[in-house]
N, CA, C and O atoms as a printed pandas DataFrame, in Angstrom:
     atom_number atom_name residue_name chain_id  residue_number  x_coord  y_coord  z_coord
0              1         N          MET        A               1    0.847   -1.185    0.000
1              2        CA          MET        A               1    0.000    0.000    0.000
2              3         C          MET        A               1    0.890    1.246    0.000
3              4         O          MET        A               1    1.846    1.331    0.772
4              5         N          PRO        A               2    0.572    2.211   -0.870
5              6        CA          PRO        A               2    1.401    3.422   -0.930
6              7         C          PRO        A               2    1.256    4.271    0.330
7              8         O          PRO        A               2    0.241    4.222    1.026
8              9         N          SER        A               3    2.287    5.038    0.595
9             10        CA          SER        A               3    2.253    5.944    1.746
10            11         C          SER        A               3    1.296    7.102    1.464
11            12         O          SER        A               3    0.943    7.367    0.315
12            13         N          LYS        A               4    0.888    7.775    2.519
13            14        CA          LYS        A               4    0.027    8.965    2.377
14            15         C          LYS        A               4    0.725   10.033    1.551
15            16         O          LYS        A               4    0.091   10.732    0.760
16            17         N          GLU        A               5    2.047   10.156    1.741
17            18        CA          GLU        A               5    2.816   11.142    0.989
18            19         C          GLU        A               5    2.790   10.826   -0.503
19            20         O          GLU        A               5    2.649   11.726   -1.331
20            21         N          ALA        A               6    2.924    9.552   -0.840
21            22        CA          ALA        A               6    2.901    9.149   -2.247
22            23         C          ALA        A               6    1.520    9.406   -2.842
23            24         O          ALA        A               6    1.412    9.886   -3.970
24            25         N          GLU        A               7    0.482    9.095   -2.105
25            26        CA          GLU        A               7   -0.876    9.344   -2.584
26            27         C          GLU        A               7   -1.121   10.836   -2.785
27            28         O          GLU        A               7   -1.720   11.241   -3.781
28            29         N          SER        A               8   -0.661   11.644   -1.849
29            30        CA          SER        A               8   -0.822   13.103   -1.959
30            31         C          SER        A               8   -0.053   13.643   -3.156
31            32         O          SER        A               8   -0.548   14.501   -3.886
32            33         N          PHE        A               9    1.157   13.138   -3.354
33            34        CA          PHE        A               9    1.962   13.582   -4.493
34            35         C          PHE        A               9    1.250   13.253   -5.805
35            36         O          PHE        A               9    1.161   14.108   -6.686
36            37         N          LEU        A              10    0.748   12.043   -5.945
37            38        CA          LEU        A              10    0.070   11.651   -7.179
38            39         C          LEU        A              10   -1.168   12.518   -7.399
39            40         O          LEU        A              10   -1.441   12.938   -8.523
40            41         N          GLU        A              11   -1.904   12.781   -6.345
41            42        CA          GLU        A              11   -3.080   13.642   -6.451
42            43         C          GLU        A              11   -2.688   15.020   -6.969
43            44         O          GLU        A              11   -3.348   15.559   -7.858
44            45         N          GLU        A              12   -1.627   15.592   -6.425
45            46        CA          GLU        A              12   -1.164   16.911   -6.865
46            47         C          GLU        A              12   -0.633   16.862   -8.294
47            48         O          GLU        A              12   -0.874   17.782   -9.076
48            49         N          LEU        A              13    0.079   15.808   -8.635
49            50        CA          LEU        A              13    0.619   15.669   -9.991
50            51         C          LEU        A              13   -0.515   15.656  -11.011
51            52         O          LEU        A              13   -0.435   16.324  -12.042
52            53         N          ILE        A              14   -1.549   14.911  -10.729
53            54        CA          ILE        A              14   -2.690   14.851  -11.649
54            55         C          ILE        A              14   -3.370   16.219  -11.739
55            56         O          ILE        A              14   -3.779   16.629  -12.826
56            57         N          LYS        A              15   -3.494   16.925  -10.626
57            58        CA          LYS        A              15   -4.079   18.265  -10.649
58            59         C          LYS        A              15   -3.252   19.216  -11.502
59            60         O          LYS        A              15   -3.801   20.004  -12.272
60            61         N          VAL        A              16   -1.928   19.142  -11.364
61            62        CA          VAL        A              16   -1.034   20.007  -12.143
62            63         C          VAL        A              16   -1.180   19.714  -13.633
63            64         O          VAL        A              16   -1.258   20.631  -14.450
64            65         N          MET        A              17   -1.217   18.441  -13.976
65            66        CA          MET        A              17   -1.332   18.073  -15.383
66            67         C          MET        A              17   -2.716   18.424  -15.928
67            68         O          MET        A              17   -2.839   18.842  -17.080
68            69         N          LEU        A              18   -3.754   18.258  -15.116
69            70        CA          LEU        A              18   -5.105   18.639  -15.519
70            71         C          LEU        A              18   -5.171   20.142  -15.802
71            72         O          LEU        A              18   -5.745   20.562  -16.807
72            73         N          LYS        A              19   -4.593   20.937  -14.926
73            74        CA          LYS        A              19   -4.596   22.389  -15.134
74            75         C          LYS        A              19   -3.881   22.740  -16.428
75            76         O          LYS        A              19   -4.358   23.584  -17.186
76            77         N          GLU        A              20   -2.757   22.114  -16.690
77            78        CA          GLU        A              20   -2.020   22.376  -17.927
78            79         C          GLU        A              20   -2.862   21.983  -19.145
79            80         O          GLU        A              20   -2.894   22.709  -20.139
80            81         N          ARG        A              21   -3.532   20.850  -19.070
81            82        CA          ARG        A              21   -4.405   20.411  -20.170
82            83         C          ARG        A              21   -5.487   21.447  -20.419
83            84         O          ARG        A              21   -5.744   21.826  -21.562
84            85         N          GLN        A              22   -6.117   21.900  -19.350
85            86        CA          GLN        A              22   -7.183   22.885  -19.477
86            87         C          GLN        A              22   -6.655   24.218  -19.990
87            88         O          GLN        A              22   -7.293   24.860  -20.823
88            89         N          ASP        A              23   -5.483   24.639  -19.491
89            90        CA          ASP        A              23   -4.883   25.892  -19.948
90            91         C          ASP        A              23   -4.574   25.851  -21.439
91            92         O          ASP        A              23   -4.646   26.873  -22.122
92            93         N          LYS        A              24   -4.231   24.677  -21.939
93            94        CA          LYS        A              24   -3.934   24.518  -23.362
94            95         C          LYS        A              24   -5.193   24.288  -24.192
95            96         O          LYS        A              24   -5.127   24.212  -25.419
96            97         N          GLY        A              25   -6.347   24.178  -23.516
97            98        CA          GLY        A              25   -7.610   23.996  -24.202
98            99         C          GLY        A              25   -7.779   22.624  -24.836
99           100         O          GLY        A              25   -8.497   22.470  -25.824
100          101         N          LEU        A              26   -7.106   21.623  -24.256
101          102        CA          LEU        A              26   -7.192   20.272  -24.805
102          103         C          LEU        A              26   -8.338   19.492  -24.164
103          104         O          LEU        A              26   -8.476   19.469  -22.941
104          105         N          SER        A              27   -9.139   18.867  -24.980
105          106        CA          SER        A              27  -10.160   17.949  -24.488
106          107         C          SER        A              27   -9.493   16.618  -24.163
107          108         O          SER        A              27   -8.331   16.399  -24.506
108          109         N          HIS        A              28  -10.230   15.736  -23.503
109          110        CA          HIS        A              28   -9.703   14.385  -23.270
110          111         C          HIS        A              28   -9.366   13.718  -24.597
111          112         O          HIS        A              28   -8.348   13.036  -24.717
112          113         N          GLU        A              29  -10.226   13.917  -25.589
113          114        CA          GLU        A              29  -10.021   13.295  -26.893
114          115         C          GLU        A              29   -8.733   13.793  -27.545
115          116         O          GLU        A              29   -7.951   13.002  -28.073
116          117         N          ALA        A              30   -8.518   15.100  -27.505
117          118        CA          ALA        A              30   -7.318   15.670  -28.116
118          119         C          ALA        A              30   -6.060   15.232  -27.378
119          120         O          ALA        A              30   -5.045   14.922  -28.003
120          121         N          TRP        A              31   -6.126   15.206  -26.052
121          122        CA          TRP        A              31   -4.970   14.790  -25.254
122          123         C          TRP        A              31   -4.671   13.316  -25.493
123          124         O          TRP        A              31   -3.512   12.908  -25.577
124          125         N          SER        A              32   -5.719   12.538  -25.599
125          126        CA          SER        A              32   -5.573   11.113  -25.881
126          127         C          SER        A              32   -4.908   10.895  -27.237
127          128         O          SER        A              32   -3.984   10.092  -27.364
128          129         N          ALA        A              33   -5.386   11.613  -28.241
129          130        CA          ALA        A              33   -4.823   11.468  -29.587
130          131         C          ALA        A              33   -3.359   11.897  -29.619
131          132         O          ALA        A              33   -2.538   11.254  -30.273
132          133         N          ALA        A              34   -3.029   12.975  -28.920
133          134        CA          ALA        A              34   -1.656   13.481  -28.919
134          135         C          ALA        A              34   -0.697   12.584  -28.143
135          136         O          ALA        A              34    0.491   12.519  -28.458
136          137         N          SER        A              35   -1.213   11.895  -27.129
137          138        CA          SER        A              35   -0.348   11.092  -26.250
138          139         C          SER        A              35   -0.373    9.600  -26.567
139          140         O          SER        A              35    0.556    8.870  -26.223
140          141         N          GLY        A              36   -1.438    9.153  -27.222
141          142        CA          GLY        A              36   -1.594    7.727  -27.458
142          143         C          GLY        A              36   -2.148    6.984  -26.254
143          144         O          GLY        A              36   -2.146    5.753  -26.226
144          145         N          VAL        A              37   -2.626    7.728  -25.255
145          146        CA          VAL        A              37   -3.185    7.146  -24.037
146          147         C          VAL        A              37   -4.708    7.140  -24.159
147          148         O          VAL        A              37   -5.298    8.112  -24.632
148          149         N          ASP        A              38   -5.338    6.060  -23.738
149          150        CA          ASP        A              38   -6.780    5.900  -23.837
150          151         C          ASP        A              38   -7.533    7.035  -23.140
151          152         O          ASP        A              38   -7.218    7.392  -22.004
152          153         N          ARG        A              39   -8.530    7.598  -23.828
153          154        CA          ARG        A              39   -9.300    8.713  -23.299
154          155         C          ARG        A              39  -10.039    8.339  -22.015
155          156         O          ARG        A              39  -10.087    9.132  -21.075
156          157         N          ALA        A              40  -10.606    7.152  -21.972
157          158        CA          ALA        A              40  -11.331    6.720  -20.775
158          159         C          ALA        A              40  -10.384    6.600  -19.581
159          160         O          ALA        A              40  -10.764    6.916  -18.453
160          161         N          ALA        A              41   -9.165    6.148  -19.823
161          162        CA          ALA        A              41   -8.178    6.047  -18.742
162          163         C          ALA        A              41   -7.838    7.430  -18.197
163          164         O          ALA        A              41   -7.727    7.617  -16.985
164          165         N          ILE        A              42   -7.674    8.387  -19.087
165          166        CA          ILE        A              42   -7.379    9.766  -18.661
166          167         C          ILE        A              42   -8.503   10.272  -17.752
167          168         O          ILE        A              42   -8.237   10.872  -16.711
168          169         N          SER        A              43   -9.728   10.037  -18.137
169          170        CA          SER        A              43  -10.870   10.469  -17.336
170          171         C          SER        A              43  -10.871    9.806  -15.962
171          172         O          SER        A              43  -11.132   10.463  -14.954
172          173         N          ARG        A              44  -10.578    8.510  -15.921
173          174        CA          ARG        A              44  -10.541    7.798  -14.632
174          175         C          ARG        A              44   -9.439    8.342  -13.733
175          176         O          ARG        A              44   -9.630    8.452  -12.521
176          177         N          TRP        A              45   -8.295    8.683  -14.303
177          178        CA          TRP        A              45   -7.189    9.224  -13.492
178          179         C          TRP        A              45   -7.545   10.592  -12.949
179          180         O          TRP        A              45   -7.309   10.881  -11.775
180          181         N          GLU        A              46   -8.115   11.437  -13.801
181          182        CA          GLU        A              46   -8.469   12.781  -13.357
182          183         C          GLU        A              46   -9.530   12.746  -12.257
183          184         O          GLU        A              46   -9.556   13.625  -11.395
184          185         N          SER        A              47  -10.394   11.750  -12.280
185          186        CA          SER        A              47  -11.418   11.626  -11.234
186          187         C          SER        A              47  -10.933   10.755  -10.077
187          188         O          SER        A              47  -11.705   10.429   -9.175
188          189         N          GLN        A              48   -9.662   10.381  -10.105
189          190        CA          GLN        A              48   -8.986    9.613   -9.057
190          191         C          GLN        A              48   -9.632    8.253   -8.813
191          192         O          GLN        A              48   -9.677    7.768   -7.682
192          193         N          LYS        A              49  -10.127    7.649   -9.879
193          194        CA          LYS        A              49  -10.692    6.311   -9.773
194          195         C          LYS        A              49   -9.647    5.240  -10.071
195          196         O          LYS        A              49   -9.832    4.075   -9.717
196          197         N          ARG        A              50   -8.560    5.625  -10.715
197          198        CA          ARG        A              50   -7.475    4.699  -11.064
198          199         C          ARG        A              50   -6.144    5.435  -10.926
199          200         O          ARG        A              50   -6.100    6.662  -10.841
200          201         N          VAL        A              51   -5.070    4.661  -10.906
201          202        CA          VAL        A              51   -3.716    5.208  -10.801
202          203         C          VAL        A              51   -3.004    4.997  -12.130
203          204         O          VAL        A              51   -2.934    3.869  -12.620
204          205         N          PRO        A              52   -2.473    6.073  -12.723
205          206        CA          PRO        A              52   -1.780    5.929  -14.003
206          207         C          PRO        A              52   -0.403    5.291  -13.840
207          208         O          PRO        A              52    0.218    5.378  -12.781
208          209         N          SER        A              53    0.052    4.658  -14.897
209          210        CA          SER        A              53    1.419    4.124  -14.897
210          211         C          SER        A              53    2.397    5.260  -15.171
211          212         O          SER        A              53    2.014    6.308  -15.691
212          213         N          ILE        A              54    3.629    5.052  -14.826
213          214        CA          ILE        A              54    4.662    6.050  -15.095
214          215         C          ILE        A              54    4.824    6.261  -16.594
215          216         O          ILE        A              54    5.108    7.373  -17.039
216          217         N          MET        A              55    4.645    5.209  -17.368
217          218        CA          MET        A              55    4.770    5.321  -18.823
218          219         C          MET        A              55    3.653    6.182  -19.401
219          220         O          MET        A              55    3.896    6.987  -20.300
220          221         N          ALA        A              56    2.434    6.023  -18.894
221          222        CA          ALA        A              56    1.321    6.860  -19.356
222          223         C          ALA        A              56    1.561    8.314  -18.963
223          224         O          ALA        A              56    1.339    9.213  -19.773
224          225         N          LEU        A              57    2.008    8.557  -17.738
225          226        CA          LEU        A              57    2.306    9.920  -17.299
226          227         C          LEU        A              57    3.373   10.559  -18.176
227          228         O          LEU        A              57    3.281   11.739  -18.515
228          229         N          TYR        A              58    4.380    9.784  -18.540
229          230        CA          TYR        A              58    5.449   10.276  -19.409
230          231         C          TYR        A              58    4.869   10.732  -20.755
231          232         O          TYR        A              58    5.176   11.824  -21.232
232          233         N          ASP        A              59    4.030    9.885  -21.357
233          234        CA          ASP        A              59    3.437   10.213  -22.654
234          235         C          ASP        A              59    2.475   11.394  -22.556
235          236         O          ASP        A              59    2.431   12.234  -23.455
236          237         N          LEU        A              60    1.709   11.461  -21.476
237          238        CA          LEU        A              60    0.789   12.584  -21.292
238          239         C          LEU        A              60    1.545   13.900  -21.127
239          240         O          LEU        A              60    1.146   14.923  -21.684
240          241         N          ALA        A              61    2.627   13.874  -20.367
241          242        CA          ALA        A              61    3.440   15.081  -20.179
242          243         C          ALA        A              61    4.039   15.528  -21.511
243          244         O          ALA        A              61    4.031   16.716  -21.834
244          245         N          ALA        A              62    4.551   14.581  -22.272
245          246        CA          ALA        A              62    5.137   14.918  -23.573
246          247         C          ALA        A              62    4.094   15.564  -24.480
247          248         O          ALA        A              62    4.402   16.498  -25.221
248          249         N          ALA        A              63    2.866   15.066  -24.421
249          250        CA          ALA        A              63    1.796   15.634  -25.246
250          251         C          ALA        A              63    1.439   17.057  -24.806
251          252         O          ALA        A              63    0.894   17.834  -25.590
252          253         N          LEU        A              64    1.748   17.393  -23.557
253          254        CA          LEU        A              64    1.530   18.752  -23.060
254          255         C          LEU        A              64    2.712   19.664  -23.364
255          256         O          LEU        A              64    2.647   20.870  -23.125
256          257         N          GLY        A              65    3.792   19.089  -23.893
257          258        CA          GLY        A              65    4.932   19.893  -24.313
258          259         C          GLY        A              65    6.018   20.072  -23.274
259          260         O          GLY        A              65    6.901   20.912  -23.447
260          261         N          SER        A              66    5.975   19.303  -22.200
261          262        CA          SER        A              66    6.998   19.401  -21.157
262          263         C          SER        A              66    7.386   18.007  -20.694
263          264         O          SER        A              66    6.573   17.085  -20.749
264          265         N          PRO        A              67    8.625   17.846  -20.237
265          266        CA          PRO        A              67    9.003   16.549  -19.672
266          267         C          PRO        A              67    8.277   16.325  -18.343
267          268         O          PRO        A              67    7.902   17.276  -17.657
268          269         N          LEU        A              68    8.092   15.079  -18.003
269          270        CA          LEU        A              68    7.364   14.712  -16.792
270          271         C          LEU        A              68    7.955   15.347  -15.540
271          272         O          LEU        A              68    7.211   15.737  -14.640
272          273         N          HIS        A              69    9.268   15.457  -15.469
273          274        CA          HIS        A              69    9.881   15.996  -14.244
274          275         C          HIS        A              69    9.421   17.425  -13.949
275          276         O          HIS        A              69    9.387   17.828  -12.786
276          277         N          VAL        A              70    9.072   18.190  -14.970
277          278        CA          VAL        A              70    8.588   19.558  -14.754
278          279         C          VAL        A              70    7.274   19.526  -13.974
279          280         O          VAL        A              70    7.076   20.317  -13.052
280          281         N          PHE        A              71    6.384   18.617  -14.342
281          282        CA          PHE        A              71    5.112   18.490  -13.633
282          283         C          PHE        A              71    5.323   17.928  -12.230
283          284         O          PHE        A              71    4.623   18.311  -11.293
284          285         N          CYS        A              72    6.275   17.032  -12.087
285          286        CA          CYS        A              72    6.590   16.485  -10.756
286          287         C          CYS        A              72    7.095   17.582   -9.827
287          288         O          CYS        A              72    6.698   17.647   -8.663
288          289         N          GLU        A              73    7.962   18.433  -10.335
289          290        CA          GLU        A              73    8.496   19.530   -9.523
290          291         C          GLU        A              73    7.374   20.488   -9.104
291          292         O          GLU        A              73    7.345   20.948   -7.963
292          293         N          LYS        A              74    6.464   20.783  -10.015
293          294        CA          LYS        A              74    5.332   21.661   -9.672
294          295         C          LYS        A              74    4.448   21.008   -8.611
295          296         O          LYS        A              74    3.980   21.678   -7.690
296          297         N          ALA        A              75    4.222   19.709   -8.740
297          298        CA          ALA        A              75    3.383   18.995   -7.776
298          299         C          ALA        A              75    4.020   18.991   -6.390
299          300         O          ALA        A              75    3.313   19.104   -5.389
300          301         N          GLU        A              76    5.336   18.862   -6.319
301          302        CA          GLU        A              76    6.018   18.856   -5.022
302          303         C          GLU        A              76    5.938   20.201   -4.324
303          304         O          GLU        A              76    5.980   20.265   -3.095
304          305         N          LYS        A              77    5.823   21.278   -5.092
305          306        CA          LYS        A              77    5.790   22.623   -4.521
306          307         C          LYS        A              77    4.411   23.035   -4.065
307          308         O          LYS        A              77    4.268   24.026   -3.350
308          309         N          ARG        A              78    3.377   22.283   -4.470
309          310        CA          ARG        A              78    2.007   22.629   -4.083
310          311         C          ARG        A              78    1.787   22.263   -2.617
311          312         O          ARG        A              78    2.358   21.297   -2.111
312          313         N          PRO        A              79    0.946   23.055   -1.945
313          314        CA          PRO        A              79    0.668   22.756   -0.528
314          315         C          PRO        A              79   -0.082   21.465   -0.329
315          316         O          PRO        A              79   -0.380   21.093    0.806
């Protein structure tokens, strides 16, 4: 079972990536097409019903135009 810190970090990471997606005006469909990640999976992650793999996060970040570590750093800085 993951630690509370790990769960909190993942929650913040998804929020950071969601905000970036919204700021770029990307729908789930567009983000899915750009990343190659299933649209339904993206929706489940954003609603915290499932946990994304590191590989999916990598592809989603690339589709947003930044490496994954940039989103990780932003998530760590959030309260």
